[in-house]
N, C-alpha and C positions, 0 to 999 in steps of 0.2 A: 108215295110222294105226291103231294097235291100242288102241282104247278098252277099258278094263276097267270092269266093273260090279260093285258091291257084291253079294255073294251074296244078301242079304236086301234087295234094292233097294226103296227107299221109292217108292211110286207114288201120286201125287195122285189124288183121285177124278175129276178131269176127264180123265184119261188112260184111254181106253176099251180100247185094245189096246197094252199095254206092249211086247210082242214086236215089233210093227210099228214103234213109236217107236224101240226099240233098233236095229232093222235099219236104219232111216233115219239114225240118228245115226252108225252105223258107215260108212255110204256117203255122208255129207255131203249128204244130201237135205234140201231146205228144209222147215222146219216152222215156220209163223208163230207159233204160240202156245206152243211147247215151251221150257221153262226147265229147266236142270239144276242139281242141287246136287252139288258136287264137293269132294273133299278139297283144302284149300288147300296150295300147295306150301311155303309158309313156316311161320311159327309160328302163323298164324291157324288157325281150326278148319275152317270150311266156307266155300265161295264159291257164290254164286248168279249165273248168267249165262244169257243167251239162247243157244240152241243154235247160232245163226249164228256165234258166236265160234269154234266149232270149225273153221270154214273158213279161219281165219287160218293163215299158215305156221307160226307158233310151235307150234300144237297138233298139227301133223303130226309134229313131232319130240318133242313133250312132251304126249302125250295125257293127259287128266284121268282120275282114278279117280272114277267117277260113283256117288254114294251114293243119289241120288233123281232122279226126273223128275216134272215138274208141268206142268199147263196154266195158264200165266200166272204172273206174278211173285208175286202175292199167295198163290197156292196153294203156291209154292215156299217162301215165308216161313213159311207155316203148317206145312209139313213140318219145317223147321228148328226151329220152336217145339216141335213134338211130340217131336223127337229130344232137344232140350234138357231138356224136362220129364221125359222118360224117364230121361235121364242123372242129373238131380237126384234123382229118386225112388229110383234104384238105388244111386248112389254118394254122393249128398249134395253133389256139386259138378258144375259144368257143363263138364267136360272131355270134349268130344264125341268126340275121337279115341280116348281111352281107353275110352269107352263103346262105340264102334263096333268097336274092335279090342282087347278085354280081354286077348287072348293075347300082346299086345306089351308088357305091363307088365314 
């Protein structure tokens, strides 16, 4: 599985060692409190799910593009809120994919 990470990865304040978390995500090591924020495959913007989902067969063939990592679901939600507020402030609308990847316009 080749997980890709956003170059300016959003990291929640509860994550003390992001490089270690990324290393464990790449190797499917268990992490009880780690949630990821990933680009949605369809027309949705972002998805939040527990890192244990990456151990499913689907993700071995379809690895997610990870935008952020957080300790706990609530922290992940707060990261998405921060991204949404930044997109609104910059562009005037909450299209998160266009905010995160402005070069794809």
